[in-house]
C-alpha positions as CSV (number, residue, x, y, z in Angstrom):
1,R,0.0,0.0,0.0
2,V,2.8,2.4,0.9
3,Y,4.6,1.5,-2.3
4,E,1.8,2.4,-4.6
5,E,0.0,5.2,-2.7
6,S,3.2,7.2,-1.8
7,G,4.3,7.6,-5.4
8,V,7.3,5.2,-5.1
9,K,6.0,2.9,-7.9
10,E,5.4,5.9,-10.2
11,A,8.9,7.2,-9.6
12,V,10.4,3.7,-10.3
13,L,8.7,3.3,-13.6
14,A,9.4,7.0,-14.6
15,S,13.1,6.2,-14.3
16,L,12.8,4.3,-17.6
17,E,11.8,7.6,-19.2
18,G,14.9,9.3,-17.9
19,K,13.5,10.9,-14.7
20,D,15.6,10.9,-11.6
21,A,14.1,10.4,-8.2
22,T,15.1,10.0,-4.5
23,I,13.0,8.1,-2.1
24,F,13.5,8.6,1.7
25,V,12.2,6.7,4.6
26,Y,12.4,8.9,7.7
27,G,11.1,9.1,11.3
28,Q,12.2,8.5,14.9
29,T,14.4,5.6,15.8
30,G,12.5,2.4,16.1
31,S,9.6,3.5,13.9
32,G,10.2,0.8,11.3
33,K,12.1,2.7,8.6
34,T,14.5,-0.1,7.7
35,H,11.7,-2.6,7.8
36,T,9.7,-0.4,5.3
37,M,12.6,-0.1,3.0
38,L,14.1,-3.6,3.2
39,G,11.3,-5.9,4.4
40,D,11.9,-8.9,6.7
41,A,14.6,-10.7,4.8
42,M,17.0,-7.9,4.0
43,S,16.5,-6.2,7.4
44,G,17.3,-9.4,9.2
45,E,13.8,-9.6,10.8
46,G,12.6,-12.7,9.0
47,S,12.1,-15.9,11.1
48,G,12.6,-18.3,8.2
49,E,9.3,-20.1,9.2
50,A,6.9,-17.9,7.2
51,E,6.9,-16.0,4.0
52,C,8.9,-12.8,4.4
53,T,7.3,-9.4,3.9
54,E,8.8,-7.4,1.0
55,G,10.1,-3.9,1.4
56,L,10.2,-1.0,-1.0
57,V,13.5,-2.2,-2.4
58,Q,12.2,-5.6,-3.4
59,M,9.0,-4.2,-4.9
60,S,10.9,-1.5,-6.8
61,I,13.5,-3.8,-8.4
62,R,10.8,-6.4,-9.4
63,D,8.7,-3.7,-11.1
64,L,11.7,-1.9,-12.6
65,L,13.2,-5.1,-14.2
66,S,9.7,-6.3,-15.4
67,A,9.1,-2.9,-17.1
68,A,12.6,-3.0,-18.6
69,N,12.0,-6.4,-20.1
70,R,8.6,-5.2,-21.6
71,K,10.4,-2.2,-23.0
72,E,13.0,-4.4,-24.7
73,E,10.4,-6.8,-26.0
74,N,8.2,-4.1,-27.4
75,S,11.0,-2.1,-29.0
76,G,10.1,-3.3,-32.5
77,S,12.4,-2.5,-35.4
78,C,14.7,-0.4,-33.1
79,P,16.1,-2.8,-30.6
80,I,16.4,-1.4,-27.1
81,K,18.6,-2.7,-24.2
82,V,18.1,-1.6,-20.5
83,S,20.8,-1.7,-17.9
84,V,20.4,-1.4,-14.1
85,V,23.6,-0.9,-12.1
86,A,23.6,-0.8,-8.3
87,S,25.8,0.8,-5.6
88,L,25.4,1.0,-1.8
89,L,26.8,3.9,0.2
90,Q,26.9,4.4,3.9
91,I,27.1,7.7,5.8
92,Y,28.3,7.1,9.3
93,N,29.5,9.7,11.7
94,E,29.9,12.1,8.8
95,E,32.1,9.7,6.9
96,L,31.4,7.9,3.6
97,S,32.0,4.2,3.1
98,D,31.3,1.7,0.3
99,L,29.3,-1.2,1.7
100,L,30.0,-3.3,-1.3
101,K,33.8,-2.9,-0.6
102,N,33.7,-4.3,2.9
103,G,32.7,-0.9,4.3
104,N,35.9,0.8,3.0
105,K,36.0,4.6,3.5
106,V,35.5,6.8,0.5
107,H,37.0,10.3,0.4
108,P,34.4,13.1,-0.1
109,K,36.6,14.7,-2.8
110,A,35.8,11.6,-5.0
111,F,32.5,13.3,-5.9
112,V,32.3,14.6,-9.4
113,E,29.6,16.3,-11.5
114,R,28.7,14.7,-14.8
115,E,25.8,15.4,-17.1
116,G,24.2,17.5,-14.5
117,R,24.4,14.8,-11.8
118,I,26.7,14.4,-8.8
119,S,28.5,11.0,-8.9
120,L,30.8,9.1,-6.6
121,D,33.0,7.2,-9.0
122,A,34.9,5.4,-6.3
123,L,31.9,3.3,-5.4
124,E,31.8,-0.4,-6.5
125,R,29.0,-1.0,-9.0
126,H,27.2,-4.2,-10.1
127,R,24.8,-4.8,-12.9
128,I,21.5,-6.2,-11.7
129,N,19.6,-8.7,-13.9
130,S,17.2,-10.1,-11.3
131,P,15.7,-9.4,-7.9
132,E,17.6,-12.4,-6.6
133,E,20.9,-10.8,-7.7
134,L,20.1,-7.6,-5.9
135,G,19.1,-9.6,-2.8
136,M,22.5,-11.3,-2.7
137,L,24.3,-8.0,-3.3
138,M,22.4,-6.3,-0.5
139,A,23.1,-9.2,1.9
140,K,26.8,-8.8,1.2
141,G,26.7,-5.0,1.8
142,L,24.4,-4.8,4.8
143,K,26.7,-7.1,6.8
144,H,28.9,-4.0,7.1
145,R,26.2,-1.5,8.1
146,R,26.6,0.1,11.5
147,T,24.0,-0.9,14.0
148,A,23.7,-0.8,17.8
149,S,21.2,-1.8,20.6
150,T,19.5,1.1,22.4
151,A,16.7,1.5,25.0
152,L,14.4,2.3,22.1
153,N,15.5,-0.3,19.5
154,L,17.2,-3.7,19.7
155,V,18.8,-3.2,16.3
156,S,19.2,0.5,15.7
157,S,20.7,1.8,12.4
158,R,23.5,4.1,13.3
159,S,24.1,5.3,9.7
160,H,22.3,6.4,6.6
161,T,22.4,4.0,3.7
162,V,21.9,5.0,0.1
163,L,21.1,2.4,-2.5
164,T,21.5,3.9,-6.0
165,W,20.3,2.4,-9.3
166,E,21.7,3.9,-12.4
167,I,19.3,3.1,-15.2
168,E,20.4,3.3,-18.8
169,V,18.4,2.6,-22.0
170,W,20.2,2.1,-25.3
171,E,18.6,2.3,-28.7
172,T,20.8,0.9,-31.6
173,G,21.1,3.4,-34.4
174,G,23.1,4.4,-37.5
175,V,25.3,2.3,-39.8
176,D,27.9,0.0,-38.3
177,G,26.7,1.0,-34.8
178,V,27.3,4.7,-35.3
179,P,24.3,6.7,-34.1
180,E,22.3,8.6,-36.7
181,R,21.4,11.3,-34.2
182,Q,22.6,12.5,-30.8
183,Q,20.0,13.6,-28.3
184,H,21.0,16.1,-25.7
185,H,18.1,17.2,-23.5
186,H,17.0,16.4,-19.9
187,G,17.4,12.8,-19.2
188,Q,19.1,11.9,-22.5
189,I,22.7,11.8,-23.6
190,G,24.7,10.6,-26.6
191,H,27.3,8.1,-25.5
192,A,28.9,4.7,-26.0
193,G,27.0,1.6,-24.9
194,P,28.3,-1.0,-22.4
195,K,31.8,-2.2,-22.9
196,D,30.6,-5.7,-24.0
197,S,28.1,-4.3,-26.6
198,G,30.6,-3.5,-29.3
199,V,28.4,-0.8,-30.7
200,H,27.6,2.9,-30.1
201,R,24.1,3.7,-29.0
202,V,21.8,6.6,-28.3
203,G,21.2,6.6,-24.6
204,L,18.7,7.6,-22.0
205,T,19.8,7.7,-18.4
206,A,18.3,8.1,-14.9
207,R,19.2,7.6,-11.3
208,L,17.0,6.3,-8.6
209,N,18.2,6.6,-4.9
210,L,16.5,4.6,-2.1
211,V,17.6,6.1,1.2
212,D,17.2,4.4,4.6
213,L,17.8,7.3,7.0
214,A,18.9,6.6,10.5
215,G,16.2,7.8,13.0
216,S,16.2,11.0,14.9
217,E,16.9,10.3,18.5
218,R,16.3,11.8,21.9
219,V,19.3,10.8,24.0
220,K,17.5,10.9,27.3
221,D,15.0,8.3,25.8
222,S,17.5,6.1,24.0
223,G,19.9,6.0,27.0
224,V,23.0,6.0,24.8
225,G,26.5,7.1,25.9
226,G,30.1,6.9,24.6
227,Q,30.3,5.9,21.0
228,E,26.6,5.6,20.6
229,L,26.2,9.2,21.9
230,R,28.5,10.5,19.2
231,E,26.5,8.5,16.6
232,A,23.2,10.0,17.8
233,T,24.7,13.5,17.7
234,C,25.9,13.0,14.1
235,I,22.6,11.5,13.1
236,N,20.6,14.4,14.4
237,C,22.9,17.0,12.9
238,S,22.8,15.3,9.5
239,L,19.0,15.1,9.6
240,L,18.9,18.8,10.4
241,S,21.2,19.5,7.4
242,L,18.9,17.5,5.2
243,I,15.9,19.5,6.3
244,R,17.7,22.7,5.4
245,V,18.6,21.3,2.0
246,V,15.0,20.2,1.3
247,D,13.7,23.6,2.4
248,T,16.2,25.3,0.1
249,V,15.2,23.2,-2.9
250,T,11.5,23.7,-2.3
251,S,11.5,27.3,-1.3
252,K,10.1,29.7,-3.9
253,T,12.4,32.4,-2.5
254,S,15.7,30.5,-2.8
255,K,16.2,30.6,-6.6
256,N,19.7,32.0,-6.2
257,K,20.9,29.6,-3.5
258,S,22.9,26.4,-4.1
259,P,21.4,23.4,-2.2
260,E,24.4,21.3,-3.3
261,K,26.8,23.5,-1.4
262,K,24.5,23.4,1.7
């Protein structure tokens, strides 16, 4: 119900038309954010005795890949190929790490701007061909996610995780694989296809971010101290910064401000 009524499904399918989107789950610690995003199996809550509940991630990848297959099958005389590539970033105590590289730290200066998007090239990326492949990849990465037990939550996320899917659609064109046209408008670029394709293609790209935010926390209620206290402080400060960025982006009076810098 949340998946369809909150606009998540619409955003997922729109990515195949070149539209970027970011989906957040937010709220206080212990409110069920990780369960909503990852379901029982990925969040580690499944008992193994009953069918696990799916989260937004599983529903999204299933619909995305199904829609991509239909797009390829219905492409007619102009064959289309769709690629979905995944990465998994952790933000812990204001530091970045790649969960698919055993939680190795990533330097913030690794961010680059390309085609109007901010990218982190240092992240490990994997092409996803099925929901099962994504499940195995997430299981590998989430083993390195930072968690702790507090008075409010037995397994409390102590970091933000950002699952990113880079969606690319290629349409074969031209003679000997050389495109007849290059399209350069929002959501579309002219570029070479995958390394294993052997041809050039006219491409459409999008990025879909699914963000599991750590929960806001009142220290007197969670009863944390030491390292967990520092984690709570960083979590609350980062959530405040996010609120300011969102306010800047959505404010009608902030046309001259740069939310990226904030």
